N, C-alpha and C positions, 0 to 999 in steps of 0.2 A: 469734367465729367466724360467718361468714356461712352460714346454711342452704342446702342444695343446691337447694331449691326457688326461693330468691332469685336463685341464680347463673343458673339456667336459665329465669328468667321472661322471656318475650318481650314486647316492646312493638312498636307499629307502626314505630318508627324502627329497632328491631332487625331486624324482617322486611324492611324496605326495604334496610338495609345488607347483609343476607344475599342478597337478590336481585341486588344490584349486585356482591357477591363472586362470585356464579355467572356474571354476565355477564363480569367481569374474568377469571375462569378460562377461559372459552370464548374470549375475545378473545385471551389469551396462547397458548392451544393453537392457534388459527387462524394467528396470526402466526408462531408457530415452525414450523408446517408450511410456511408460505410461505418461511421462511428456508432450509428444506431443499431447496426447489426454485428457489431464487434464480438458479441458473445459467441457468434458462430464461427468466427475466425480463429485459427491458431495465433497464439500471442506473437510469435516471430513475425508472421505475415502482417498482423495488425500494426506492429511497431514500425515496419518498413512503410506501410501505407500512410501511417501518421506522419512520418518524416516528409512525405510528399506535400504536406501543407505549406512548406517553404516555397514551393514553386508558384502556386496561385497568389501567395503573399507578395513575392517579388514582382509578378506581373501586375498586381494591385498598386504597388508602389509606383511602378512606371506609369500606369494609367493616371494616377493621382497628380503627378508631376506634369505630365505633358498633355493631358486633356482638360486641366483646370482652366477656368477663366482668369485666374490670377497667377501671376509669375511667383511660384513657390521657390525659385532659386535665388530670389532677392532676400536680403537680411531684413525683412519685416517681421512683425511679431508672429504673423500666420506662418511665414516661411521658417522661421526658427523652431516654432513649436512642431511643424510638420517634420522637419529634419530630425529633431530630437526624438520624436516617438517612433518614427520609421527606423531610425538607427538602432534604438534600444531594442525594438522588436526583431530586427533582422540579426543583430549581433547575438541576442539571447538564443534565437533558433540555431545559429551556427555553433554557439558554444555548447548546446545540448547535443548537437549532431556529432561534434568533432572533439571537444575537450573534456566534457563532463565525466565520462567514464574512466578517462586516464588520469585526471587531476584530482577528482573528489572521491576516490576510493583509497584513503590514505592508510587503511589497515590491511596489511598483507599477512598471509599465513598459509596453513595447509590443514587438511583433515587429519586429525589425530586419532579419532575413533568412530567406528560406525556400528550402530546397533539397530537391527530390524525388529521393532517392538511387536509388530502385528504383520500380516501379509500385505498390509497397504501403508503402514506407518513406520517411519524411519527416524532415528535420532542420530545426529552427527555432532561431534565435538570439534571445534575449531581451535588451533593453537596459533595465535596471533603473534607477530613479532614485536608489537608494542601494546601496552595496556588500553583496553576500551572500557571507559566508565559509562555505565548506564543505569537507569532507574528500572526496577522490576515493573513490567507492563509496556516497555518500549519495544520497538522492532528495528530491524536493520535490512539493508539491501545487501544481497549475496551475489557474488560473481564466481563461478566455477570454471577453472581452466583445465578442461579434460575433454579429450577427443569424444565426440557423440553426445556431449551435453551442451545445450544451447548456452552461449556466452553472455546474453542479456542479463542484467541484474533483476532479482526478484526479491520481494519483501517477505521477511519471515519474523515472527515473534520470537524474542529470546526466552527460552525455557529454562535457563540456568547458567551456572558458571559465573566466574568473575575474573577481573584483570585481563590476562592474556588467554584465558580459557573460556570459551563461549559455547553454550549448548544451543542447538536449534533442532526442533521437532516439526516434521512435515508429513502430510498424507499424500500418498502418490495418486492423485485424482486428475491431475492435468498433464499435458504433454511434458512440461518441464520437470515436475515432480516425479513422474514416472521414469524419465531419463535419470534422474539423481537416484532414485530407489534402486533401479537395476544396474546402473553402471558405476556409481561412485566408488572410489578406491581410497584407501588410506594413503596419506602423503600427497594427494592431489592439491595442487595450489589453488588458493581462493584469495579474493579481495572482498573487503567490507566498507560499506558506506553507512554512517549513522552515529549514534542511535537517534531515532525519531519517535514521536508520540507523546501523548499527555495522559495516558491511562495510568494515573499516579495513585497508588494505594496509600502512600504516606501522608498524603493531604486529607485522607478520609477520616471519619469519626472514629471513636474507640470501638463502636460496635459496627460491624460490616456484614453484609449479605452478599455472596458471590454466586452468580448463576453462570454456568459455563456449559456451552453445547458443543460436542464433538472436540475438534482441535482447538476450540476456545479455551480450553483447559491451560494452554501453554503459558500465557502471561501470569496466571495465578500461581503456577509452579515456581516461576522466578521469585515471586515475593516470598513464598513459604520458605524458600531456601535461606532467607535472610533471618529467619526465626523471630517473626513479628510478634509483639505483645498484645495485639488487638484481639478482641472477641470476634471470631469469624465463623459464620455458618456457610458452608459451600453446598450447593446443589449442582450436581454434575450429570448432565443428560447426554446420552449416546445411543446409537442404534445398533444393538447387538454387541456381543462380547469381542468381536474382531475389532471394534471401533472405541474400546476403552483403554486408556493407557495410564500408566503410573498408578494403577489401583492399590497395589501393595504399598507404595510409598504413602499415599493418601491415608490409608487405613492405619499404617504404622504411626504416621504423624498425629492423627487424631487420638490414638491410643496413648501416645506419649504427652500430648498437650491438652489439658482439659478446656482450654479457651478456643478450641477448634473442633468443628463437627463437620462430617461429610455425608451426604445423601446421594446414593447412586441411582440414577433413573435410567433403566434400559427400556427404551420405547418400543422394543419388540415384545416386551412383557406387560407393559402398562401404558396408559395414556401419557401424553406429554405433560410436563409440569405446568400447572396453571397459577396464575396470580392468586386465586382464591385459596390455594393451599398454603400461602405464606402469610405469616404474622409479622408485619414490619412497623416499628416504632418510628416516630418522626426523628429520632436521633440517629437512626441506622443509615449508613452510607451504603448505596446499592451499586455493585459493579457487575456488569453483564458483558459476556464476550461469547460470540458465536455467529451462526448464520443470520442473514438479514431477516428472515421471517420470524425467527425467535426474538430478535431485537425489537422489531415492530410490535410484536404481541406484548412484551413486557413494558415497553416505552409508554404504550397507550393507557396502561393501567397503573403503572407505579408512580409514587410521588416524584415529580420531576426535579425538585430542587436538589436531592441528594443523589441522583442517578448518574453514573458514568457508564458509557458503553462503547464498545467497539465491535463493529460488524465486519464480516468478510464474505466474500464469495469466491467460488472456484471457477477458473476458466478451463474449458475442456480443450 
């Protein structure tokens, strides 16, 4: 048995490891505080600050190994467990920092078409070099390689297209989307990672209720392009005529398909849609996509078993 005085004996190496441990602790606290105020930071600045988490993590590893009462460098159960967990964490961080954006954006292509639908809303069409198979309701990460546009990947719901042709619709409300809206050019090279998400209309019941808020209309559009045979009632809420998109398409689709209805709700002209206005049977699948406040309102009152939802927020 090791005497207590031996366990607590400090060496210069132990003292140095202890000091690094304190630095790691302060570093984590500082970066966690920054994470809480991330909405006030530009995305590019937040992304670089987030990468700095690797520094206190590395200092913490050194602290764990050289200030521990146990020799973690020995092939004991604790030593092996510590080595595995720290190696996995460290290599995962290095992978995200150095290789992820180069290795896991397998779909290359270029901008084939640009259409500014409103003073703030843009539709772009991507022509990819190979086919991208996706389910309506999914999203992808897009990287744009053009001077003046941030190169970090950003997520966007797929609003249409198939195979090598993919449509994305975005609102110029944050730094990145404003750059894309103002500067994007035809033939600009892009890279895509995805698709992601489980907002799957195909698994829903034959009777469906859709509630879309603002840009939350985009995943619904992708499913309509597949000509579904389900009975669908869509409620599309927006704030002013400058924020409604694809209205003509939705009206024409409703006129041509008796199993589809659409109700437009302009919140500058009337109150927001309320759950009390809806008559929903137990057999109805409910899909909701829009701002977080809207999602919370409907989630609290709708029958939870048949509800699928996807919330989004904008970074300024």
